[in-house]
N, C-alpha and C positions, 0 to 999 in steps of 0.2 A: 400061501403063495411063495414060490421060490424067489430068492433075491440073490443076485450075483455077489459072490464074496462072503456069504453068510451061510454057515451050517446051522440052520435054525435050531435043531434039536440039541446039539452039543453046546451052542452058545447060550441057549435058554438055561440048560442045566448049570453051566458055569455061572451065569448071572445070578440065578437063584441061590447058589451056594456061596458066592463070594462078595456080593454087593448088597449092603443093607438098605432097607427102605423101598425096595422094588420087588415085584413078583410077576411071574409069567402067567399066561402066555404073552409074548411080545410081538409087536408089529415093527418090521424093519423097512425103512425107505431110504434108498440111496439119494443123498443130497448132492454130493459132488464126486466125480470120478475122473478117470483119465490117466495121465502119466504121473500124477502125484498120489499121495495117500488118499484112500477112499474114506468118505465121511457119510455116516448113516444117522438118520433120525430114528429113535427107538421109542415106542410107546408101550407101557406095561399094562397090566390088567386094570389098574386103577387110573388110567390115563395120565400117569406120570411120564413126562417126556425127558429123554436124555440123549446123549450123542455117543456113537461108537466110531473109533478110528482104526483103520488097518492099512497095511501096505497094498499097493495095486496088485491085481491078479495078472495072470499071463506069464510072460517070460521076464518081466521086470523083477530083479532080485529083491526078495522080501527078507530083510534082516531084522532079527530080534532086537538088535541094538537100537535100531531106528525108533521103534515104537516105545521101547523102555526109556530111551533117552528123551524122547518128546514128552512122555508122561512125567519124567523126573523134572524136566525144565518147567512145565506148566505147574506142577505141584509146588516147586520152589518159588516161582514168580507169584503164585497165588497168595503168598505170605507178604506181599508188598502192595503198595497202592496201585499197581498196574492192574487193570481189570482183565481177568482171564476166567474161563470156566473153571469150576471146582472139579478136581479129579475125583473119581469114584472107585477106581480099581484098574489093575493092569493084568493081562494074561500073558505069561511067558510061554506057555505050553502050546507048541504048534499043532499038537494032536487035536486040540479043541476046534480050531477053525482054519487050519492050514498055514497060519501065520500069526504072530503075536498081535494083540490088539489092546486098546484101553478104552475106558468109558469115562465120560465127564458130563457135567450138568449142561442143560440146554439154556442158552442165553438169548433173551429176546433182542432183536435189533435187525437192521437192514444192512446188507453188504452193498456199499456204494461202488459197484464195479462197472459203472457206465454213466454217462451224462444223464441218461433216461432215469436211472435209479434215484437221482437227486432232484429231478425236475419238479416234484411236488413240494420240496422244501422251500421255505421262505429265505430271503437273502440273509436275514439275521441268523437263522438256523445253520445255513451253509457256512457263514463266517465263523460261528461258534464251533461248528464241527471241525473246521480246519485248525482253529486255535487249540481245541482239546486234543486233536490228533498229535500235534507237536508237543503239547504238555505231557501227554502219556509217554511219548518217546523220551522226553527229558527225565521223567520219573523212572523209566526203565534204566536209563544210563546212570542214574544216581544210586542204583541198588548196589549194596556191598556184596560182591559175589561170594565172599567167604561166609558172610553172615547167613546167607540163604542156602549154603551148602553146594554152591556151584563152582567153587574155586578150582576144582579139578576137571571141569568140563572140557577144557582145551588149553593149549599154550596161551600165555598171556601177552607176550611181546612179539613184535615183528609181524603183526597181522597182515598189513598191506603188502609187505615184501613177500611173505609166503603166498598170499593170494595172487599177486602178479606172476610169480614163478609158476604156480599151479595152473593158472588159466592160459599162460603162454604155452605150457606143455600140452594142455588140453586142446588148444587150437591146432597144434601140429598133428595131434592124433585124429581130430575129427573133421578138419577142413575138407571141403569138397571142391575147392577152387582157390586160386590165389587172390587175396584181398590185401593190397599194400597198406590200406588204412589201418587194418587190424595190427599188422606188424609194426607200423609206425607208432601207433598209440602204445603198444606194449613196450617198445624201446623207450619212449619218452616217459612212461610211467615208471619204469625201472630206473631211469636216470634221475628222476626227481622225487624219490621216495620221501614222504613226509616223516617227521618225528611223531611217533604215536603219542597222543595227548592223554592217555590213561587207559585203564582196562575196564571194560564195561560188558554187560550182556548185550551182544549185538544180535538183533532179531534176524537180519539177513534178507528179509523180504517185506519190510514194513511199508505199508501203504493202505489207502482206504479199502482196496480190494481184499485185504486180509484182516479186516476189522468189522465188527458189528457196531452199528450206530443207531442211537435213539434219534430219529429224524425230527421228532417234535421238540426235543430239548437241545439237539445239536451236540450230543456227547457220545464218546466211544463207550460202549458197554462191554466189549470183549475183544481182545486181540487174539487172533487165530493163526494157524499154520506156522508152527515153531520148528519145522523140520530142518531149516537151514541155520538155526540159532547156534551161536558159538560165543567165545570170549574174544574181544577184539577192540579195534579202534572205534569208538562211538560215532565218529564223524562219517564212517562208511554208511551207517544207516541214514544219516542226514543227507548225504550226497545221493544215496539211492532214491530217497523221496523226491529229490530234484529231477531225476530222470522221468518220473511219472507225472510230475506236477505241470499242469498247463496254466499259463497266465490267462485270466478271464478275458474273453473277447478275442484271443488269438486262436490259431488253428489247434485243434485237439491233438496233444502229443500221443496219447494212448487211448485206444478204444475202450480199454477196461479200467478207466479212471474217470471220475466225474468232474475234475477241477477246472475244465475249460469253460464251464458256464458261469455266468455272472453271480457274484455273491461270495465265492470262496476267497480267502486271503491270497495274496501273491506269494510266490516262493520267498521273496525278500522279506515279506512280513513274517513268515515262518522262521527264517534265519534269525531275524532280530529278536523274536520272542524266545527262541531256543538259547541264543547267546545270553539274553538277560536272565533266563532261568538257571543256566548252568555255569555262566562265566567263561565258557570256552571261546577261544579265538577261531572265528570262521573265515578268516581272510583268505585261506587256501581252499575253500570249499569247492571251487571249480575243479580241482584235482580229483576230489572224491566223486563228483558228478561224472567226470570223465571215466574214472575207474569203474564205477557202477555201470555206466552205459556200455563200456567195453566188455565187462564181464557178462552182461546180458547178451551181447552180440555173440560171444563164444558159446554161451548156453543155447542160444537160438540155432546156431550152426550145428551144434551137437544133436539137437532134436531132429533137425532137417536131415542130417547124415544118417541117423538111426532109422528113420522112416524110409529114406532113399535106399538103404541097404537091407530093408526088411527085418530089422532087428527089434521091432516093437511088438512082436507077437501078433495077437488078435486085435490090437487097437487100430481100427481103421481110420484113415484120414483121406480127405478128398484133395484134388489137385490144387484147388484154391488155397486151402490151408497150407499145403506144402510150399506153394509159391510165397505165401505170407511169411513163413519161417525164413525162407531164403532172402527175401527182400528185407525182412526185419534185421537180419544180421548186417546187411549193408548199411541200412539207415542208422542203426545204433552205433556202428563204427564211425560213421561220418559225424554223428552227434558227439561222440567221445572226442574226436579230433577237434571239433569246433570248441568244445569246453576247454580243452587243454590250451588252445590258441588264445582263449580269452583270459586265461589265468596269468 
């Protein structure tokens, strides 16, 4: 059976030749797709399951650097206490499958990407999962980037300053209307740039929706989706988590996050635990929450603009989703402004 994004014959030949411990024929199943990298579950002739990742198809630029970079990061992080899949091989040759790809081990776990995904967990398991999520982030930020071979991954200093400059420019390029709140937040972020508290591996999209969780034990079994990873200010990851986190019993902030249901720790609980684990001062964390919310607002507008202008190739989207991106930009901008006002 044909699977979008996979040249079965050529990929089979490459896997047989380059990856030990597996053998064809293989069954390929698309797990996640869309505007991000595509992820496939692969099962070999002996029922061994593993995972293949490749760039999206269509008109979205597929860069060899992206896949090789992601493979390099996961391989390096795999030598630390941070739970990640084990890398098994990377294919640079675009003749094999039209784009570079890599393969990694399959990790058991549930992606808690909605309140419904966590509804069968007990309160104790939810609380434990929240604590372990922040513990894993603390472990990631404790990694010596030179020791694991990631010292040259990106510039080390001035992370937030560069990011504010980058996303301000991106807003000017992608905006479809005037939103004074976006401009106001950008100005205030630039005026109040924090002193970077150190250099760490910054995941860039760290949240329950990008992790696998053992729901019985309340533990993270694998951190996924490293495509935005860089070197930077570790507090950016902590602030980003705050954009997604919903306080139990309050209105759910994000439909793709489970934390609004009872049992999960509060965001304040996470901050206290992270501070105790790392010794870092989080008194200015509202700035990082605002920065992360503002960055997401610009990203949301960019996606909306590309669909509006027909630049997303064959990736279809309905009007409701389009309206969601548009409204999401406005909502995230207002949240960023509120976070800055509270700091």
